[in-house]
N, C-alpha and C positions, 0 to 999 in steps of 0.2 A: 504494500499500500504505499502511496506517495505521502511525503512529509516535506513541506516547503518552508524555507527560510527567506523572508523578504527583508532586504536591507533598507532601513529607513533613511530617507534623505531629508535633511533639515538645516536650517540656518537661523542664527539668532534665537534659538530656543523655539522656533516654530516648524512644524512638520510640513514639508513640501507636499502639495496635492498629488504629485507624481507618485508618492508612496501608495496612496489609496487606490490609484489606478493599477499599480503593480499587484496589489491585493486582489483586484477584480480578475486580472489575468490568472493569479494563483488559484482563485476559486473555480475557474474554468477547467482546471486540471482535475477537480473533485477530489482533493487529497483528504487524508485522514486529519491532518492538522496544518494550520498556517501560522507560523510564529514570525513575529516582526523583531528584528535586532536593531537596537539603538545604541550607537557608539558615540560618546560625547564626554566632555569633562563634567557637565551638569546635565543629567539625564531626565530628571523628574517631569519637567514641562512636556518635552517631546514624547516620553513614554506615555504620559496621561492622554495626549492627543491620539497616539497610535492605538491605545487600548480601546478607544471608542469606535474605531473603524470595524464596520460590520465584516464578519467572517474571520476575524483574527482569533486565534485560540490563545495565545500567550504573547506577551511583550517581554523580550529578554534585553537586559541593559548591561552595558559594559562602561562603567564610569572610570576613566583614566585621564590624568592631565594631558597625556600625549594626544588625546582625542579632541582637544579644544578646537582643532581645525581639521577639516576633512581631507587630510592628505592620503591619497590612495596607497602609497608606499607603507604608511603606518597602519591604516585600516586593513589592508588585505591579509596580512598574517592572522590577524584576530578573526576575520570573517572566515578564513579557511579553517581555522581551528574550530570555531563555533559551528561550521557546517557538517562536522562529523555526525553521522546518523540521519542526515537529511538526504532526501532523493533529489531535491532541486534547490538551487539558490537563485532567487530572482532580484534584480535591481532595475530601477527605471532607466530607460534609455536617454537619459539626460547627460549633460557634461559630467556630472558626478558619477553616474552609473557607467558611462563609457570609459571613464578613467579607472574606476575600481574593478569592475567585473573581469576584464582580461587578466589582471594581476591575480585575482582569486582563482580563475580558471587555470592559470599557469601553475599556481602553487598546488592545486589539486590534480594536476596533470590531465586536464581534460580540454576538449575543444569548446569554445563559447559559441552559444546561439545568440545572434544579434537581432535586435528589432522585432520581437515576436509580435505579429499582428493578430494571430488567432491561434487557438489551441485545438488541434484535431484529435489529440489523444494525450496520454500521460507523457509520452516521449516524441510526439509528432506535432510540429508547428508550422505555420506559414509566416514567411518573412519576405520583404521586398528586396529586389536586386536591380542592377542597372538604373540606378537613380529613380527607383520606383516604377519603371516601365515594365517590370515583370514581377510576379509573385511566385515564389518556390515554396515547395513543401519539403521540410527537412526532418529527418528522424535521428534523435540522439540516442547514443548507446545506453541501453537500459541497465547495463552492468556498472555504470558510473554516474557520479553526481552530474546533474544537468545544471550548468551555469548559464543563465540567459539574462539578456536585457529586454525590457518590455517597451515597445513603442507606445508611449503614453497617449498619443493622439488617436490611437485605435481602440482605446479602452476608456469607458466611463469610470469615474471615481466611485469606489464603494462608499456607501453612506455610513451613518453612524448606526451601530448595533443597539439593541434594546438594553444591554447592560455591558459595562466595560470588562475587557479581558484582564485576567490576573497579570501583574507585573512582577517579574522575577530577576534579581540581579544574577549575573553570569560571571563567574571567575575564570578567566582565561590565562593560563601560564604559557606565554609565548614571547620570545625575544623580538623586540622591535628594531627595525633598522635605524641607524643614526645618520646615514648619509644624506637623508632628506629632511629639511626642517622648514617650518613656516617663516617666511620673511615679512609678508604683508598681503593685503587684499585690496585690489582696486576694482570698484564696480560703479556703474553709473547709478545715480539716485534719481528717483522720480516718484511723483504723487500719483501717477497713472497706474492702472492695474498691470500686474506682471504679464508680459507677452505670452508666455507659455501656459498660463492658467486662466487667462481672461476669457469671459463668455462672449466678448464683442471686441473685434479688432479692426482697425482702419489702417490700411497700408498705402503708401504712396510709391510711385515708380518713377521712371525716367521722364514721363510725361509732366511731372510737377515742374520740372525746368530748372530749379536751383535750390540751394540750401535756404535762401530767404523765402522762396515760395512755398517751402515745405511747412511754413507756419500755418497755411490753410488746412493742412492735414491734422496738425496738433489741435488747432481750434475746434474743428469738427469733432475729432475724437473726444475732447474734453466735454463737448456739448452733450454727447450720448454716453459718457462714462466708459469710453473704450480704451484699450491699450493701442499703442502705435507700433506699426511694423514698416518694412520697406523691402522693395525688391533688390536683388543684388546690383542691378544697374544703378539704382539710386544710391546704394552705399558706395559702390566703386566711383560714382561721380562726386562723392564727398557731400551729398545732401544730408547725411545723418550717420551715426556711428554704426559699426558692424554688428553690435549686439542687437540691433533692431531688425537684421536680416532674416527674412522668412523664405524658406526654400530648402532644397536638398542639401546645400552647403551652409544653411543657416539653421533657423529653428523650425521644427515641423509641429504644426499646431492644428488644434480641432475646435475652434470657437463655435458658439452657436451661430454667430453672425460674423461673416468676413466680408469686408468692403475693400475692393482693389481699385484704387484711384490712379489713373494714369499708368497702369501696369498692362503690358502687352500680353503676358502670360507664357513666358518660356517654360518648357517642360520642367525645368529644375524648380521653378516657383510653384507650378501646379502640384508637384509632388509633395510640397510642404503644406498644402492646404486642402488636399483631396478629401479629408475626413471632416471638413467643416460642415456645419449644418445648413445655413443659407448663405450663398455667395452672391454678393452684388458687385457688378463691375461697371465702372464709368471710364469711357475712352472715347476719344474722337475718331478712332479708326474702327469702322464697323467690322472690318475683317480681322481684328485682333484675336488671337487664339483664346484669350481669357473668356470671350463670349460663348465658346463652345461648352464650357463647364459651368458658367454662371447661371444662377436660378433667375435673377433679375439683371437685365443689361440696359444701361443708358448710354446712347451714342451722343456725344456732344462735348462741349468745352467744360472741363472740370472746374474752371475758375468761374463759370456762370452757374453750373448745376449745384455745386457744394453750398454756396451762399443761399440758394434758393431752398435747398434741402433743410439747411440750418434755420432759415427764417420760418419754414413751415412747422418746425418743431416747437416754435414759440420761445 
């Protein structure tokens, strides 16, 4: 019978919603148990959040000063040790998970399964290849632990359960590497919703024309309480920072509403939004590829359409 260990992603004492999406994927395996592992220096707040996620059997915590910052080199030996007795180890396919999971797989001597989109069986999964242009079915060796990253855009977040799961401290005796140390964290700060977890996203592309013109995207997004994204073309042109990039080489997202403003719709961009609920496109080129996948398409000048939409919202 399967027993799954889900690695919790968190920052500043808050559980990342990607963890609940990984729990949803774990539930699809129909395992005997789903345990969530929290590694931090202060574990209480994160563990309490994780315990509320529906489907979680237990929350295991490892509180060590070395875990104050999520360094993959430091966390991986602890995860590999904690994984003993588990059939699967799941992590969200975020920057955190993509950094950590390969190290865990290497320490366990197994091949990693990346970007799990669906579960076909306890050891059979579907994942994208060729920038999302094809979906393949892969089968992991049932004789070894399955280490997988979960494509969070393909899974809804598990809700809160009726009662919290028990929280248990875990003592792990493992030597930690000293060659990697935390120096500092540089990240953009914004009052807008987080791009990867927002329910509404407004993105601008090359058609916006300039960094100064991108203000029209920010203004409209703030009006509807949306996160702001961008196409690779807009990022490469210097209109906005690269952490805003949506697409195969940026962030893969699945908001309820996605608005593509001045974005032509290159395949790499479409790969990043294909799981979005409703896609709205505004572009002056009626032949733009974005209209092939848009639920609602508006052909016209974005600098006229956006202010009109904003005015109609009151």
